[in-house]
VOLORO-884078 format. One record per residue (C-alpha): residue number from 1; residue in three letters; x, y, z. Coordinates in Angstrom, 1 decimal. Last residue first. Example, Ala and Ser with C-alpha at 12.3 -4.5 7.8 and 13.67 -1.06 7.14 Angstrom:
REM VOLORO-884078
2/SER/13.7/-1.1/7.1;
1/ALA/12.3/-4.5/7.8;
END
This chain:
REM VOLORO-884078
271/UNK/17.4/-21.1/-26.9;
270/UNK/16.8/-18.8/-23.9;
269/UNK/15.9/-20.8/-20.7;
268/UNK/18.9/-19.5/-18.8;
267/UNK/17.5/-16.0/-19.4;
266/UNK/14.4/-16.9/-17.4;
265/UNK/16.4/-18.1/-14.4;
264/UNK/18.6/-15.0/-14.4;
263/UNK/15.6/-12.7/-14.6;
262/UNK/14.0/-14.5/-11.7;
261/UNK/17.2/-14.5/-9.6;
260/UNK/17.8/-10.8/-10.3;
259/UNK/14.2/-9.8/-9.5;
258/UNK/14.1/-11.6/-6.2;
257/UNK/10.4/-11.5/-5.2;
256/UNK/9.7/-10.9/-1.5;
255/UNK/5.9/-11.2/-1.9;
254/UNK/4.1/-11.5/-5.2;
253/UNK/3.3/-10.2/-8.7;
252/UNK/5.2/-11.7/-11.6;
251/UNK/5.0/-10.2/-15.1;
250/UNK/6.2/-11.8/-18.5;
249/UNK/7.0/-10.5/-21.9;
248/UNK/8.8/-12.8/-24.4;
247/UNK/10.3/-11.7/-27.7;
246/UNK/10.4/-12.9/-31.3;
245/UNK/10.6/-9.8/-33.6;
244/UNK/7.9/-9.9/-36.3;
243/UNK/9.3/-10.5/-39.8;
242/UNK/6.2/-12.5/-40.9;
241/UNK/3.6/-12.4/-38.1;
240/UNK/3.7/-14.9/-35.3;
239/UNK/0.5/-16.8/-35.1;
238/UNK/-2.2/-15.8/-32.6;
237/UNK/-2.2/-17.3/-29.1;
236/UNK/-1.5/-20.9/-28.0;
235/UNK/-2.5/-21.9/-24.5;
234/UNK/-0.8/-22.0/-21.1;
233/UNK/-2.0/-22.8/-17.5;
232/UNK/-0.2/-22.7/-14.2;
231/UNK/-1.4/-23.3/-10.6;
230/UNK/1.1/-23.1/-7.8;
229/UNK/0.2/-19.5/-6.8;
228/UNK/-2.0/-18.2/-9.5;
227/UNK/-0.7/-18.7/-13.1;
226/UNK/-0.9/-17.4/-16.6;
225/UNK/0.5/-18.4/-19.9;
224/UNK/0.0/-17.2/-23.5;
223/UNK/2.1/-18.8/-26.2;
222/UNK/2.8/-17.0/-29.5;
221/UNK/2.1/-19.3/-32.4;
220/UNK/4.3/-21.0/-35.0;
219/UNK/6.5/-22.6/-32.4;
218/UNK/10.0/-23.5/-33.5;
217/UNK/11.5/-22.0/-30.3;
216/UNK/8.9/-20.7/-27.9;
215/UNK/8.2/-16.9/-27.8;
214/UNK/6.3/-16.5/-24.6;
213/UNK/3.5/-14.0/-23.7;
212/UNK/2.9/-13.3/-20.0;
211/UNK/1.1/-13.9/-16.8;
210/UNK/1.9/-14.3/-13.1;
209/UNK/-0.1/-13.9/-9.9;
208/UNK/0.2/-14.3/-6.2;
207/UNK/3.8/-15.7/-6.2;
206/UNK/4.8/-16.1/-2.5;
205/UNK/3.1/-19.4/-2.0;
204/UNK/4.5/-20.7/-5.3;
203/UNK/8.1/-20.1/-4.3;
202/UNK/9.6/-23.6/-4.3;
201/UNK/7.2/-25.6/-6.5;
200/UNK/6.2/-22.5/-8.5;
199/UNK/9.8/-21.8/-9.4;
198/UNK/10.5/-25.4/-10.1;
197/UNK/7.6/-25.7/-12.5;
196/UNK/8.5/-22.4/-14.2;
195/UNK/12.0/-23.5/-14.7;
194/UNK/11.1/-27.0/-16.1;
193/UNK/8.6/-25.5/-18.5;
192/UNK/11.0/-22.8/-19.6;
191/UNK/13.7/-25.5/-20.2;
190/UNK/11.5/-27.9/-22.1;
189/UNK/10.2/-25.1/-24.4;
188/UNK/13.5/-23.6/-25.2;
187/UNK/13.1/-19.8/-25.3;
186/UNK/13.2/-17.5/-28.3;
185/UNK/14.8/-14.1/-28.3;
184/UNK/14.2/-10.5/-27.0;
183/UNK/13.4/-10.1/-23.3;
182/UNK/10.7/-8.0/-21.7;
181/UNK/10.6/-8.9/-18.0;
180/UNK/8.4/-7.5/-15.2;
179/UNK/8.8/-8.1/-11.5;
178/UNK/6.0/-6.9/-9.2;
177/UNK/5.9/-6.0/-5.5;
176/UNK/4.6/-7.1/-2.1;
175/UNK/7.1/-6.9/0.8;
174/UNK/6.5/-3.1/1.2;
173/UNK/2.9/-3.8/2.2;
172/UNK/0.5/-1.0/1.7;
171/UNK/-2.8/0.3/2.8;
170/UNK/-4.3/3.4/1.3;
169/UNK/-5.8/6.8/2.2;
168/UNK/-7.0/5.6/5.6;
167/UNK/-10.5/6.7/6.5;
166/UNK/-10.0/9.2/9.3;
165/UNK/-10.1/8.8/13.0;
164/UNK/-11.3/11.8/15.0;
163/UNK/-10.4/13.4/18.3;
162/UNK/-11.7/16.1/20.7;
161/UNK/-10.4/17.2/24.0;
160/UNK/-7.5/14.8/23.6;
159/UNK/-6.2/13.3/26.9;
158/UNK/-2.6/13.8/27.8;
157/UNK/-0.6/11.2/29.7;
156/UNK/0.9/12.9/32.8;
155/UNK/4.6/13.4/33.2;
154/UNK/4.2/17.2/32.9;
153/UNK/2.7/16.6/29.4;
152/UNK/2.7/13.2/27.8;
151/UNK/1.2/12.6/24.3;
150/UNK/0.3/8.9/23.6;
149/UNK/1.3/6.3/21.0;
148/UNK/0.4/2.6/21.6;
147/UNK/2.1/2.1/18.3;
146/UNK/-0.8/0.8/16.2;
145/UNK/-3.2/2.4/18.7;
144/UNK/-2.0/5.8/17.6;
143/UNK/-3.7/5.4/14.2;
142/UNK/-1.1/5.8/11.4;
141/UNK/0.0/9.1/9.7;
140/UNK/-0.5/11.0/13.0;
139/UNK/-1.9/14.5/13.4;
138/UNK/-1.8/16.2/16.7;
137/UNK/-4.0/19.3/16.9;
136/UNK/-2.9/22.0/19.4;
135/UNK/-5.0/24.3/21.6;
134/UNK/-3.1/26.8/23.6;
133/UNK/0.3/27.5/25.2;
132/UNK/3.2/29.3/23.6;
131/UNK/6.7/28.6/22.3;
130/UNK/6.0/24.8/22.3;
129/UNK/9.0/22.4/22.5;
128/UNK/8.0/19.0/21.2;
127/UNK/10.0/16.0/22.6;
126/UNK/10.1/12.6/20.9;
125/UNK/10.1/9.3/22.8;
124/UNK/11.0/5.8/21.6;
123/UNK/10.1/2.2/22.4;
122/UNK/11.2/1.2/19.8;
121/UNK/14.3/1.5/17.7;
120/UNK/13.9/1.8/13.9;
119/UNK/11.1/4.4/14.6;
118/UNK/12.5/7.5/12.9;
117/UNK/9.7/10.1/13.1;
116/UNK/8.9/11.9/9.9;
115/UNK/7.9/15.5/10.7;
114/UNK/5.4/17.8/9.2;
113/UNK/5.9/21.2/10.6;
112/UNK/3.6/23.4/12.7;
111/UNK/5.3/22.5/16.0;
110/UNK/9.1/22.4/16.5;
109/UNK/10.8/19.1/17.6;
108/UNK/13.8/18.8/19.8;
107/UNK/16.0/16.1/18.3;
106/UNK/17.6/13.1/20.1;
105/UNK/14.5/11.0/19.5;
104/UNK/15.2/11.1/15.8;
103/UNK/13.8/13.4/13.1;
102/UNK/13.1/13.1/9.3;
101/UNK/11.8/16.4/7.9;
100/UNK/8.8/16.0/5.6;
99/UNK/8.1/16.7/1.9;
98/UNK/4.6/16.9/0.6;
97/UNK/1.4/15.0/1.3;
96/UNK/1.3/16.1/4.9;
95/UNK/1.6/19.7/3.9;
94/UNK/-1.6/19.5/1.8;
93/UNK/-3.4/17.4/4.5;
92/UNK/-2.5/20.0/7.1;
91/UNK/-4.8/22.6/5.7;
90/UNK/-7.9/20.3/5.2;
89/UNK/-7.3/18.7/8.6;
88/UNK/-7.0/22.0/10.3;
87/UNK/-10.5/23.0/9.2;
86/UNK/-12.0/19.7/10.4;
85/UNK/-10.3/20.0/13.8;
84/UNK/-11.3/23.6/14.2;
83/UNK/-14.9/22.7/13.5;
82/UNK/-14.8/19.7/15.9;
81/UNK/-13.7/21.7/18.9;
80/UNK/-10.6/22.9/20.8;
79/UNK/-10.3/26.3/19.2;
78/UNK/-7.8/28.5/17.3;
77/UNK/-5.5/25.7/16.2;
76/UNK/-1.7/25.2/16.6;
75/UNK/-0.5/22.2/14.6;
74/UNK/1.5/19.2/15.8;
73/UNK/2.4/17.1/12.8;
72/UNK/3.2/13.4/12.5;
71/UNK/4.7/11.1/9.8;
70/UNK/5.6/7.6/10.9;
69/UNK/8.8/5.5/10.5;
68/UNK/10.0/1.9/10.7;
67/UNK/6.5/0.5/10.5;
66/UNK/4.4/-2.1/12.4;
65/UNK/4.7/-0.8/16.0;
64/UNK/6.5/-1.3/19.3;
63/UNK/6.0/1.6/21.8;
62/UNK/5.6/5.3/21.2;
61/UNK/5.9/8.3/23.4;
60/UNK/5.2/11.9/22.3;
59/UNK/6.7/14.3/24.9;
58/UNK/5.8/17.9/25.8;
57/UNK/8.2/20.7/26.6;
56/UNK/7.2/24.3/27.2;
55/UNK/4.2/26.5/26.7;
54/UNK/1.0/24.8/28.0;
53/UNK/-1.1/22.4/26.1;
52/UNK/-4.8/21.9/25.5;
51/UNK/-5.0/18.9/23.2;
50/UNK/-6.8/18.3/19.9;
49/UNK/-6.6/14.8/18.4;
48/UNK/-6.1/13.7/14.8;
47/UNK/-6.0/10.2/13.2;
46/UNK/-5.4/8.3/10.0;
45/UNK/-3.2/10.7/8.0;
44/UNK/-2.8/11.2/4.2;
43/UNK/-6.5/12.1/3.9;
42/UNK/-9.2/10.5/1.8;
41/UNK/-12.5/12.4/1.4;
40/UNK/-15.5/10.8/3.0;
39/UNK/-18.2/9.3/0.7;
38/UNK/-17.4/5.7/1.4;
37/UNK/-17.1/6.2/5.2;
36/UNK/-20.2/4.3/6.0;
35/UNK/-18.8/1.3/4.1;
34/UNK/-21.1/-1.6/3.3;
33/UNK/-24.3/0.4/4.0;
32/UNK/-22.7/3.4/2.2;
31/UNK/-22.1/1.3/-0.9;
30/UNK/-25.7/0.0/-0.8;
29/UNK/-27.0/3.5/-0.6;
28/UNK/-24.8/4.5/-3.6;
27/UNK/-25.9/1.6/-5.8;
26/UNK/-23.4/0.3/-8.3;
25/UNK/-24.3/-3.0/-10.0;
24/UNK/-26.3/-1.4/-12.9;
23/UNK/-26.0/-4.7/-14.8;
22/UNK/-24.8/-2.9/-17.9;
21/UNK/-22.2/-5.7/-18.7;
20/UNK/-21.6/-8.8/-16.6;
19/UNK/-24.6/-11.1/-17.1;
18/UNK/-25.5/-9.6/-20.5;
17/UNK/-22.1/-10.6/-21.7;
16/UNK/-22.9/-14.3/-21.4;
15/UNK/-20.2/-16.2/-19.7;
14/UNK/-17.1/-18.1/-20.8;
13/UNK/-14.4/-16.6/-18.5;
12/UNK/-12.0/-19.5/-19.2;
11/UNK/-14.4/-21.9/-17.5;
10/UNK/-17.2/-20.3/-15.5;
9/UNK/-18.7/-20.1/-12.0;
8/UNK/-20.9/-17.1/-11.6;
7/UNK/-21.0/-15.3/-8.2;
6/UNK/-23.3/-12.3/-7.9;
5/UNK/-21.8/-9.8/-5.6;
4/UNK/-23.8/-8.3/-2.7;
3/UNK/-21.6/-9.7/0.1;
2/UNK/-18.7/-7.8/-1.4;
1/UNK/-15.3/-8.8/0.1;
END
């Protein structure tokens, strides 16, 4: 991800601190060389285009895309130029980050509102009804190319007078999540080892990272474990303090994790 990074191969992160601390690794020019948009502000939308539209009905058509919904806004602007686009972006970004109204293809859409298009069924078309003609800026949460989205006026695909793609605020994958457990009691060493081994054997490709502290029955020390995909490692930690509550805390990060199944499997290991 970073061609400028210094790679040092270690075992258990055994490396001289001078190699990783105070190395002055950040350089603004180098950051700009890697990402020319590094200094740009982040907006909650990825694209805006300004169109010259007449009063009346206009249609936004979308084909198959990656998400079940997408926020859009059609904002009236004073001019069809880059300055008007930039000014509108700053104003609309505030509204875009707030509440939106969910709409379906059956609804007639008003301009100057942030709308969340329901895209469970694609292709789809949404009609905007404009009370007056002029320059309008269309803001889309995702780049139009992801949905082959285009604005149609008088049955002719509209062409933006000026357009701009923005640095995306974030990327997300709803399938990726974390499951954290904090459970009082000791676990049976053989059972927890067998359960973790089976979990990694069957779901290892979906488990990106896991780590935790285990309270093993009859063990004098806490046990630290961590894993990446199907690789698992454990080691003793500090001794349990007198009177300290024995409890285990673990975290899984991965794709399509079943929290109920993971918690049930862990609880079955309790001594």
